[in-house]
C-alpha positions in Angstrom: 136.5 -18.5 -13.5 134.8 -15.2 -11.3 136.6 -12.1 -10.3 140.2 -13.9 -11.3 139.1 -16.9 -8.9 138.0 -20.3 -10.4 135.3 -22.5 -9.0 137.4 -24.9 -7.7 138.7 -22.3 -5.3 135.4 -21.0 -4.0 134.0 -24.7 -3.5 137.6 -25.1 -1.2 136.8 -21.8 0.7 133.0 -23.0 1.3 134.1 -26.6 2.7 136.9 -25.3 5.3 133.8 -22.6 6.3 131.4 -25.1 6.7 133.8 -27.1 8.2 134.4 -24.5 10.8 130.9 -23.7 11.4 130.2 -27.7 12.4 132.7 -27.9 14.6 132.7 -28.5 18.3 133.1 -25.5 20.8 133.5 -25.2 24.1 131.2 -24.7 26.4 130.1 -21.2 27.8 131.8 -20.4 31.2 129.6 -20.3 34.2 127.8 -22.9 33.4 128.2 -25.8 35.2 129.6 -29.3 33.3 126.0 -31.2 34.7 123.9 -28.9 33.4 125.3 -29.0 30.4 125.3 -32.8 30.3 121.7 -33.2 31.2 120.8 -30.5 28.3 122.8 -32.8 25.9 121.4 -36.0 27.1 117.7 -34.3 26.5 118.7 -34.1 22.4 118.6 -30.3 23.2 114.9 -29.9 23.0 114.6 -27.3 25.5 110.6 -27.7 25.8 111.0 -30.7 27.4 113.4 -29.6 29.5 111.3 -26.9 30.8 108.4 -29.1 30.6 110.5 -31.1 33.4 112.4 -28.3 35.6 110.4 -25.5 35.1 106.6 -26.1 35.2 104.3 -23.6 36.2 103.5 -25.4 39.3 107.2 -25.5 40.8 108.1 -22.3 40.0 104.8 -21.1 41.8 105.7 -23.5 45.3 109.1 -21.8 44.7 108.0 -18.4 44.7 105.4 -19.2 48.2 108.3 -20.8 49.5 110.9 -18.0 49.1 107.9 -15.4 50.5 107.9 -17.6 53.3 111.2 -17.8 53.6 111.3 -14.2 53.6 108.9 -13.6 56.3 110.4 -15.6 58.7 113.6 -13.9 58.2 111.8 -10.1 58.6 110.3 -12.0 61.7 113.6 -13.1 63.0 115.1 -9.9 62.2 112.5 -7.8 64.2 112.8 -10.2 66.9 116.8 -9.4 67.4 116.0 -6.1 66.8 113.7 -6.0 69.8 115.9 -7.9 72.1 118.8 -5.7 70.9 117.3 -2.7 71.7 115.6 -3.9 75.1 119.2 -5.4 76.2 121.1 -1.7 75.0 118.2 -0.3 77.3 119.4 -2.3 80.2 123.0 -2.0 79.7 122.1 1.8 79.5 120.2 1.7 82.8 122.6 -0.1 84.6 125.6 2.2 83.5 123.8 4.9 84.6 122.7 3.3 88.1 126.6 2.7 88.2 127.3 5.6 87.6 124.8 7.1 89.7 126.1 4.8 92.5 129.9 5.9 92.4 129.0 9.4 92.3 127.4 9.1 95.7 130.3 7.2 96.8 132.6 10.0 95.7 129.8 12.5 97.3 129.9 10.5 100.5 134.1 10.0 100.7 134.4 13.5 100.2 132.3 15.1 102.9 133.7 12.4 105.2 137.3 14.1 104.5 135.9 17.4 104.5 134.6 16.6 108.3 137.7 14.9 109.0 139.3 18.3 108.2 137.3 20.1 109.9 137.2 17.8 113.3 140.9 17.8 113.1 140.8 21.6 113.4 137.9 21.7 115.9 139.9 19.5 118.0 143.6 21.6 118.0 141.6 24.6 118.8 140.2 22.3 121.7 143.8 21.5 122.9 144.9 25.2 122.4 141.7 26.2 124.5 142.6 24.0 127.3 146.0 24.8 127.4 145.1 28.1 128.2 142.6 27.7 130.8 145.1 25.3 132.5 147.5 28.9 132.3 145.1 31.4 133.1 144.1 29.2 136.2 147.7 28.8 137.3 148.2 32.3 137.4 145.0 33.2 139.6 146.2 30.4 141.7 150.1 32.6 142.3 148.6 36.2 142.4 145.7 34.9 144.7 148.9 33.8 147.0 150.4 36.9 147.1 149.9 38.8 149.9 151.1 41.8 152.5 153.6 39.2 154.8 153.1 41.5 158.2 151.0 43.6 159.6 153.3 46.4 158.6 152.8 45.6 155.3 149.1 45.3 155.2 148.7 48.6 157.6 150.4 50.6 154.9 148.6 48.6 151.9 145.5 50.0 153.8 146.7 53.3 154.2 147.4 53.8 150.4 150.7 55.4 151.3 153.3 53.2 149.8 153.5 51.4 146.2 152.1 48.1 147.8 148.8 49.9 147.3 149.5 50.4 143.7 150.7 46.7 143.8 147.8 45.3 144.8 145.6 47.2 142.6 147.5 46.0 139.6 146.9 42.4 140.9 143.8 42.7 141.1 143.6 44.1 137.9 145.4 41.1 136.8 143.3 38.8 138.8 140.2 40.3 137.3 141.3 39.2 134.4 142.8 35.9 134.4 139.3 35.8 135.8 137.7 36.9 132.9 140.0 35.0 130.5 139.5 31.6 132.8 135.5 32.0 132.2 136.2 32.8 128.4 138.2 29.5 128.0 135.4 27.7 129.7 132.6 28.7 127.7 134.8 27.8 124.6 135.5 24.6 125.8 132.0 24.1 127.0 131.2 25.1 123.2 133.5 22.9 121.1 132.4 19.9 123.6 128.8 20.4 122.5 129.4 20.8 119.0 132.0 17.9 118.8 129.6 15.5 120.5 127.0 16.8 117.6 129.8 15.0 115.3 130.0 11.8 117.6 133.5 12.7 118.5 134.3 11.4 121.9 137.5 11.8 124.1 139.4 8.9 125.3 139.6 8.4 128.8 142.9 7.3 129.3 144.6 8.6 132.9 144.4 5.6 135.7 143.2 3.7 133.0 145.1 -0.1 131.4 147.3 0.8 128.4 145.2 0.3 125.3 147.9 0.2 122.3 144.9 0.6 119.6 143.8 3.6 121.2 147.0 5.2 122.8 150.6 5.6 122.3 153.5 5.9 124.9 156.1 8.5 124.3 156.6 8.0 128.1 158.0 5.7 131.0 157.8 6.0 134.8 158.9 3.4 137.1 156.2 3.0 139.8 155.2 0.7 142.8 151.5 2.5 143.6 149.9 1.4 140.6 150.0 -2.1 138.3 152.9 -2.1 135.5 150.7 -0.8 132.7 148.9 2.3 133.7 148.4 5.7 131.9 149.8 7.8 134.8 149.8 11.5 132.9 148.0 12.6 129.7 150.0 14.3 127.5 147.8 14.7 124.3 144.1 13.5 124.5 142.9 11.2 122.4 139.7 11.4 120.4 137.2 8.9 119.0 135.1 9.0 115.9 131.8 7.2 115.3 133.7 4.3 117.3 136.6 5.0 115.4 140.2 6.3 116.5 140.6 9.5 115.2 143.8 10.7 117.1 145.5 8.3 119.7 146.5 9.7 123.0 149.8 10.7 124.0 150.8 9.2 127.4 153.0 8.4 129.8 152.6 4.2 131.5 153.8 3.1 134.6 156.3 0.3 134.7 157.2 -2.1 137.3 160.0 -1.4 139.5 163.1 -3.6 140.0 164.0 -5.8 142.4 166.7 -4.3 143.5 165.0 -0.6 144.2 161.6 -2.1 146.0 164.1 -2.9 148.4 165.8 0.4 148.6 
């Protein structure tokens, strides 16, 4: 007996420990069952397993194959990188070209709009000068028709002893002013016509021409047998073309056929 423990008790505990030490253990986790079964079939001889599966030649061949694979993958990656780089450069260049083309289109459209607004202003000014010229000519014609009505008025006007002399002087002054205005209007219209011609703007010929609905707007109609039906009799507002396209349609009066009863009358 040792320290109160009998010999039989010590032998019994030793036998329990031996039984637990030689008991079957669970296979370690993470190792495939096929590898464990192969090791068990070889009798647990580690040297044999290493000789058959991990000899130097197989290890060298595996390393060589792995090195070649790494080289191939590196080469493929480099080619892919070059390809992606060239494609990115090409796409970027195409985008820059599209942006430049879009900018040019916007610039051309902006220039066209600005030019169109300027031409509209010049055409309105042309119409105003033309109306002023017509008014000045009408006024000059009216003054030229004013004259002494009989020999007594002419005599008195020549002697300058009545109000007729002062009236004649005023008429001459007005006539001179109208003549100057007429020349000014004519010069302004001539310069405007030249400017519009430089912009390739042309006035649409309407009076006496057949009515064209693409270039004219009929705002009045008059029955007439002197000209064929559909003929432009009068132009209320001139029309213009710009670069072969209608910039502003003309406003005209168009002739219509007379009714049968009115023709007999």
